[in-house]
KEKE-3310 file (N, C-alpha, C; in steps of 0.2 Angstrom, whole numbers, plus 5000, padded with zeros to 4 digits):
npx = (4991:5002:5008:5012:5021:5031:5035:5039:5050:5058:5062:5068:5076:5072:5071:5060:5060:5061:5046:5038:5027:5017:5006:4996:4983:4974:4982:4992:4983:4983:4995:5002:4994:4998:5012:5011:5005:5015:5026:5024:5023:5036:5043:5037:5040:5053:5062:5058:5061:5075:5081:5085:5082:5070:5061:5067:5066:5052:5048:5054:5046:5049:5053:5048:5052:5044:5049:5045:5032:5021:5005:5007:5007:5018:5023:5010:5009:5020:5016:5005:5009:5018:5013:5017:5024:5028:5027:5030:5023:5029:5027:5027:5018:5001:4991:4996:4997:4984:4979:4987:4983:4970:4972:4979:4969:4959:4965:4965:4976:4978:4983:4995:5003:5008:5005:5015:5016:5029:5043:5056:5069:5069:5065:5062:5066:5055:5060:5071:5073:5072:5073:5074:5066:5068:5060:5062:5065:5077:5085:5078:5082:5096:5104:5106:5111:5120:5116:5103:5105:5113:5104:5096:5104:5108:5095:5093:5093:5108:5114:5104:5095:5097:5087:5089:5079:5079:5079:5093:5104:5115:5132:5141:5136:5135:5131:5118:5112:5109:5097:5085:5088:5088:5075:5078:5085:5075:5066:5074:5074:5062:5064:5075:5067:5062:5072:5082:5091:5093:5102:5118:5122:5134:5135:5125:5130:5142:5138:5131:5141:5149:5141:5143:5138:5139:5143:5138:5126:5121:5108:5101:5088:5074:5081:5092:5088:5082:5088:5092:5100:5108:5113:5120:5119:5133:5136)
npy = (4998:5000:5010:5003:4993:5002:5008:4995:4992:5003:5000:4987:4987:4980:4976:4978:4978:4983:4990:4986:4992:4991:4981:4988:4995:5005:5016:5017:5022:5035:5040:5046:5058:5063:5065:5075:5086:5089:5092:5099:5114:5117:5112:5121:5134:5134:5125:5124:5138:5139:5127:5124:5114:5108:5118:5119:5107:5106:5117:5115:5104:5092:5074:5066:5055:5050:5042:5031:5036:5039:5046:5052:5066:5074:5074:5077:5090:5096:5094:5101:5113:5115:5113:5106:5095:5078:5061:5048:5039:5030:5016:5004:5000:4994:5002:5015:5016:5015:5027:5036:5034:5039:5052:5057:5056:5064:5076:5077:5072:5060:5057:5062:5057:5042:5027:5017:5001:4995:4988:4998:4994:4984:4991:4994:5006:5014:5018:5032:5047:5064:5068:5062:5059:5056:5057:5057:5043:5037:5032:5021:5011:5010:4999:4993:5002:5004:4997:5003:5017:5016:5011:5021:5030:5025:5026:5040:5053:5060:5073:5073:5073:5067:5068:5068:5070:5073:5070:5074:5065:5070:5069:5070:5065:5074:5086:5084:5091:5104:5116:5110:5097:5088:5082:5074:5063:5057:5054:5044:5033:5027:5025:5015:5004:5000:4994:5001:5017:5035:5045:5053:5069:5068:5054:5053:5061:5056:5043:5046:5051:5040:5031:5038:5050:5068:5085:5088:5095:5102:5107:5115:5116:5122:5126:5118:5105:5098:5092:5094:5084:5084:5075:5075:5066:5064:5072)
npz = (5066:5058:5066:5077:5071:5068:5081:5087:5078:5081:5094:5093:5082:5070:5054:5041:5027:5010:5003:5013:5017:5007:5008:5016:5012:5013:5019:5008:4998:5001:5002:4991:4989:5002:5001:4990:4996:5006:4998:4987:4987:4991:4979:4969:4975:4979:4972:4957:4952:4953:4948:4933:4923:4924:4918:4906:4899:4899:4892:4880:4875:4879:4884:4900:4913:4927:4940:4953:4956:4965:4967:4955:4955:4952:4939:4934:4938:4931:4918:4917:4918:4907:4892:4882:4886:4888:4894:4906:4921:4934:4944:4958:4967:4968:4973:4971:4957:4953:4959:4952:4938:4940:4943:4933:4923:4928:4925:4912:4905:4899:4886:4885:4896:4901:4911:4920:4927:4938:4946:4953:4953:4943:4932:4914:4903:4892:4879:4873:4883:4890:4903:4919:4933:4950:4964:4981:4982:4978:4988:4992:4983:4984:4987:4975:4967:4957:4945:4944:4942:4931:4921:4920:4915:4902:4897:4894:4882:4874:4884:4891:4907:4924:4939:4956:4969:4986:5003:5012:5022:5035:5032:5042:5058:5068:5063:5062:5072:5069:5064:5054:5054:5064:5062:5051:5056:5064:5053:5047:5054:5051:5039:5040:5045:5034:5028:5023:5020:5022:5011:5010:5003:4996:4994:4984:4973:4970:4966:4955:4947:4946:4938:4926:4924:4921:4924:4936:4948:4963:4972:4986:4997:5008:5019:5018:5021:5011:4995:4978:4967:4952:4937:4921:4906:4895:4879)
capx = (4995:5008:5012:5014:5026:5036:5037:5043:5056:5062:5064:5072:5080:5069:5070:5055:5062:5058:5040:5034:5020:5012:5000:4992:4981:4971:4988:4995:4980:4983:5002:5003:4992:5002:5018:5010:5004:5021:5032:5022:5025:5044:5045:5035:5043:5061:5066:5057:5064:5082:5084:5082:5081:5063:5058:5070:5063:5045:5047:5055:5041:5053:5049:5051:5050:5044:5050:5042:5028:5015:4999:5009:5007:5024:5023:5004:5010:5024:5013:5000:5013:5021:5007:5020:5029:5025:5031:5027:5023:5031:5027:5026:5012:4995:4986:4999:4995:4977:4978:4990:4978:4964:4975:4981:4963:4956:4968:4964:4982:4979:4986:5002:5006:5006:5006:5018:5018:5035:5048:5061:5075:5069:5061:5065:5063:5051:5063:5075:5070:5076:5073:5071:5065:5068:5059:5062:5065:5083:5088:5075:5085:5103:5108:5107:5111:5124:5112:5097:5108:5116:5098:5093:5110:5106:5088:5093:5096:5114:5113:5098:5097:5093:5086:5088:5077:5079:5082:5100:5107:5121:5137:5144:5130:5135:5127:5111:5109:5108:5091:5079:5092:5086:5070:5081:5087:5069:5064:5078:5072:5057:5067:5078:5062:5060:5077:5086:5093:5093:5109:5121:5122:5140:5134:5121:5134:5147:5135:5129:5147:5151:5137:5144:5134:5144:5140:5134:5124:5118:5103:5098:5081:5071:5087:5098:5084:5082:5092:5091:5106:5108:5118:5119:5123:5137:5135)
capy = (4993:5003:5013:4997:4991:5007:5007:4989:4993:5008:4996:4981:4987:4976:4979:4974:4977:4987:4988:4983:4996:4990:4978:4993:4998:5012:5020:5018:5026:5042:5041:5051:5065:5066:5068:5081:5091:5090:5094:5104:5120:5117:5112:5128:5141:5134:5121:5126:5144:5139:5122:5126:5108:5106:5122:5119:5101:5107:5122:5111:5098:5085:5068:5064:5049:5051:5035:5031:5043:5039:5047:5055:5073:5078:5074:5080:5097:5099:5093:5106:5120:5115:5110:5101:5090:5071:5056:5042:5039:5023:5014:4996:5000:4995:5009:5021:5015:5017:5034:5040:5034:5043:5059:5059:5056:5070:5082:5077:5071:5053:5056:5064:5053:5035:5025:5010:4997:4991:4989:5003:4990:4980:4995:4995:5013:5014:5023:5038:5052:5070:5070:5057:5062:5051:5061:5054:5036:5033:5029:5015:5006:5011:4993:4991:5009:5004:4995:5008:5023:5014:5009:5028:5034:5023:5028:5047:5057:5064:5080:5072:5074:5063:5073:5065:5075:5068:5073:5071:5063:5073:5064:5070:5065:5080:5091:5083:5094:5110:5117:5105:5091:5083:5078:5069:5057:5053:5051:5039:5027:5025:5021:5009:4999:4997:4990:5006:5022:5040:5046:5060:5072:5065:5048:5053:5064:5050:5037:5048:5051:5033:5029:5041:5057:5073:5092:5087:5100:5101:5113:5113:5120:5121:5127:5112:5099:5094:5093:5091:5082:5083:5073:5074:5061:5068:5071)
capz = (5065:5055:5071:5081:5068:5068:5087:5088:5075:5085:5100:5091:5076:5065:5046:5037:5020:5005:5001:5018:5018:5001:5010:5020:5006:5015:5020:5002:4994:5004:5002:4985:4992:5007:4997:4986:5001:5009:4993:4981:4988:4991:4972:4966:4978:4980:4967:4951:4951:4953:4944:4927:4919:4923:4914:4900:4896:4899:4887:4873:4874:4880:4887:4906:4917:4935:4943:4960:4955:4969:4963:4949:4957:4951:4932:4932:4940:4926:4912:4917:4918:4901:4889:4877:4890:4888:4898:4909:4927:4935:4951:4959:4972:4965:4975:4968:4950:4953:4960:4946:4933:4942:4944:4925:4919:4931:4923:4905:4902:4897:4879:4886:4901:4902:4918:4920:4934:4938:4952:4951:4952:4936:4927:4908:4901:4886:4874:4876:4886:4891:4910:4923:4940:4956:4970:4987:4981:4975:4993:4993:4979:4984:4987:4968:4963:4950:4940:4943:4939:4924:4916:4919:4910:4895:4894:4892:4876:4875:4886:4896:4914:4930:4945:4962:4974:4991:5010:5013:5029:5036:5033:5049:5062:5073:5059:5063:5077:5067:5060:5053:5052:5068:5059:5046:5060:5065:5047:5045:5058:5047:5032:5042:5045:5027:5026:5018:5024:5018:5008:5010:4996:4993:4990:4978:4969:4969:4963:4948:4943:4945:4932:4919:4923:4922:4925:4942:4952:4969:4974:4993:4998:5014:5024:5018:5023:5005:4990:4971:4964:4945:4932:4914:4901:4890:4873)
cpx = (5002:5012:5015:5021:5033:5039:5041:5050:5061:5066:5070:5077:5078:5069:5066:5056:5058:5051:5035:5027:5015:5006:4995:4989:4978:4977:4991:4991:4980:4991:5003:5001:4996:5008:5017:5009:5010:5026:5030:5024:5033:5046:5043:5039:5051:5065:5065:5061:5072:5085:5081:5080:5074:5060:5061:5067:5056:5044:5048:5051:5045:5049:5052:5048:5049:5044:5049:5037:5022:5009:5001:5008:5012:5024:5016:5006:5015:5020:5007:5003:5016:5017:5011:5024:5024:5029:5027:5028:5024:5030:5026:5020:5005:4991:4989:4997:4988:4976:4982:4986:4972:4966:4976:4974:4959:4958:4968:4971:4984:4983:4993:5006:5004:5008:5009:5019:5024:5039:5053:5067:5075:5066:5066:5062:5060:5054:5066:5070:5075:5077:5070:5071:5064:5066:5058:5061:5072:5086:5085:5079:5092:5107:5109:5108:5115:5120:5106:5099:5111:5110:5095:5098:5108:5100:5088:5096:5103:5112:5107:5100:5093:5093:5084:5086:5076:5081:5088:5102:5114:5127:5141:5138:5130:5131:5120:5108:5106:5101:5086:5082:5090:5080:5072:5082:5081:5066:5068:5077:5066:5059:5071:5073:5060:5066:5082:5088:5094:5101:5111:5121:5128:5139:5130:5125:5139:5144:5133:5136:5150:5148:5138:5141:5139:5139:5135:5132:5121:5114:5100:5092:5079:5077:5091:5094:5082:5087:5090:5098:5105:5113:5116:5123:5126:5135:5133)
cpy = (4996:5006:5008:4994:4996:5007:5002:4990:4998:5004:4991:4981:4983:4979:4975:4973:4982:4985:4986:4987:4994:4987:4983:4998:5005:5018:5022:5023:5033:5044:5047:5058:5067:5069:5074:5087:5093:5094:5099:5111:5121:5117:5119:5133:5141:5131:5124:5133:5143:5133:5122:5120:5107:5111:5121:5113:5103:5111:5119:5106:5092:5080:5067:5058:5050:5044:5036:5037:5044:5040:5051:5063:5076:5079:5078:5088:5100:5099:5099:5113:5121:5111:5105:5096:5083:5067:5050:5042:5032:5022:5007:4995:4999:5001:5015:5021:5017:5024:5039:5040:5039:5050:5061:5060:5062:5076:5082:5076:5064:5052:5058:5060:5047:5032:5018:5007:4993:4993:4994:4998:4986:4984:4995:5001:5011:5019:5029:5044:5058:5071:5064:5059:5056:5055:5057:5046:5033:5029:5022:5008:5006:5005:4990:4997:5008:5002:5000:5014:5021:5013:5017:5031:5032:5025:5036:5049:5059:5071:5079:5072:5069:5067:5068:5070:5071:5072:5069:5071:5066:5068:5064:5071:5071:5086:5090:5087:5102:5110:5112:5098:5086:5079:5073:5062:5053:5050:5045:5033:5024:5022:5015:5003:4996:4994:4995:5012:5028:5041:5053:5063:5069:5059:5048:5056:5059:5045:5040:5048:5045:5030:5032:5048:5062:5080:5091:5093:5098:5108:5111:5118:5118:5121:5121:5105:5095:5096:5090:5090:5080:5080:5073:5069:5065:5067:5078)
cpz = (5063:5061:5076:5078:5069:5075:5089:5084:5078:5090:5098:5086:5070:5059:5042:5030:5015:5003:5007:5019:5013:5004:5014:5015:5008:5016:5013:4998:4996:5003:4997:4987:4997:5005:4993:4991:5004:5004:4988:4982:4988:4983:4969:4968:4978:4974:4959:4948:4950:4949:4938:4922:4918:4918:4907:4896:4894:4893:4880:4872:4875:4883:4894:4909:4924:4938:4951:4961:4961:4966:4957:4949:4953:4943:4930:4933:4933:4920:4912:4916:4911:4897:4883:4880:4889:4892:4901:4917:4929:4943:4952:4963:4968:4967:4972:4961:4949:4954:4955:4940:4934:4941:4937:4921:4921:4928:4915:4901:4899:4890:4879:4891:4902:4909:4917:4926:4934:4944:4949:4949:4945:4931:4920:4904:4894:4881:4877:4879:4888:4899:4914:4930:4945:4962:4976:4987:4980:4982:4994:4988:4978:4985:4980:4964:4957:4945:4939:4939:4932:4919:4914:4914:4903:4892:4892:4885:4878:4878:4891:4903:4919:4936:4951:4967:4981:4998:5012:5020:5029:5036:5039:5054:5067:5069:5060:5068:5075:5063:5060:5052:5057:5066:5055:5050:5062:5059:5045:5049:5055:5041:5034:5043:5039:5024:5022:5023:5020:5017:5010:5003:4992:4989:4984:4972:4966:4964:4956:4943:4941:4938:4926:4919:4924:4923:4931:4946:4958:4971:4981:4994:5005:5020:5025:5020:5017:5001:4983:4968:4957:4942:4926:4910:4896:4883:4868)
residu = (ILE:ILE:SER:GLU:LEU:TYR:ALA:ARG:ALA:MET:LYS:THR:GLY:GLU:ARG:LYS:GLY:TYR:GLY:PHE:MET:VAL:PRO:PHE:GLY:ASP:PHE:MET:LYS:ARG:PHE:GLY:ALA:MET:MET:GLU:ASN:VAL:GLN:LYS:ALA:THR:PHE:LEU:LYS:GLU:ILE:LEU:PRO:VAL:VAL:SER:VAL:TYR:THR:ALA:VAL:GLY:GLU:ALA:GLY:GLY:ARG:MET:ILE:ASP:VAL:GLY:CYS:ALA:ASN:ALA:TRP:PHE:ILE:VAL:LEU:LEU:ALA:ARG:GLN:PHE:PRO:LYS:LEU:THR:GLY:ALA:ALA:VAL:ASP:PHE:VAL:PRO:ALA:ASN:ILE:GLU:SER:ALA:LYS:GLU:ASN:ILE:ALA:ARG:ASN:GLY:LEU:GLY:GLU:ARG:ILE:GLU:VAL:ILE:GLU:SER:ASP:ILE:LYS:GLY:PHE:GLU:TYR:PRO:GLY:PRO:CYS:ASP:LEU:ILE:ALA:MET:ASN:GLN:VAL:VAL:HIS:ASP:VAL:TRP:ASP:ASP:HIS:GLU:ALA:VAL:LEU:GLY:ARG:ALA:PHE:GLU:ALA:LEU:HIS:PRO:GLY:GLY:CYS:LEU:ALA:LEU:TRP:ASN:ARG:PRO:LEU:PRO:LYS:ASP:ARG:LYS:ASP:ALA:ARG:ALA:GLY:GLN:MET:HIS:PHE:MET:MET:PHE:LEU:ASN:LEU:PHE:GLU:GLU:MET:GLY:GLY:THR:SER:LEU:LEU:SER:ARG:GLU:GLU:MET:ALA:ASP:GLY:LEU:TYR:ALA:ALA:GLY:PHE:ARG:ASP:ILE:GLU:GLU:HIS:PHE:VAL:GLU:ALA:GLY:SER:GLN:VAL:VAL:VAL:LEU:GLY:ARG:ARG:PRO:GLY)
# end
């Protein structure tokens, strides 16, 4: 059914809208594990060694919020690596919430990580934190990004960081012919069916700056096919 919807959208340009995959329970139950299998090695081998904020917050015993957590693989990975880290995993998909709770319990992290069921657009942060991670999700809510980024800004301690890890769409479409960028255009067809689009790294950086973030950094990995854009709350 999902493949048929995808093929129809490619032909007609139909946009089902954000969250259109939620009713497909069997697929969503596997979504978090799929993301973990695809992204875990990239994070450990390419991102963690060069993006210092994850280690700094982890070693300091800071509090992080994993927004759009899927099965919570990312916050579980960091919590296992940094025993003093605490935080919350947030998602709005019931199947993801179930998977996140199971994953956290299986790793014995229930006292350090809470699970919160909430739409990203309406999420109210549970107190101040040191790091907010939005992995492969910020483009899904970009139509309301001023409010989304503004709430994240207010939820951070001074000096706290918002990290946007995404696949960047080339600003100049001619650049999509290079390296792995051709895959980005194919992936964007899927995003378009969901009523959204991948973002350029300029859009993410400019959005952070407009929301009040400063000391903005951009870290490219996987030959430029993924990027982590960081912004800090001044203070």
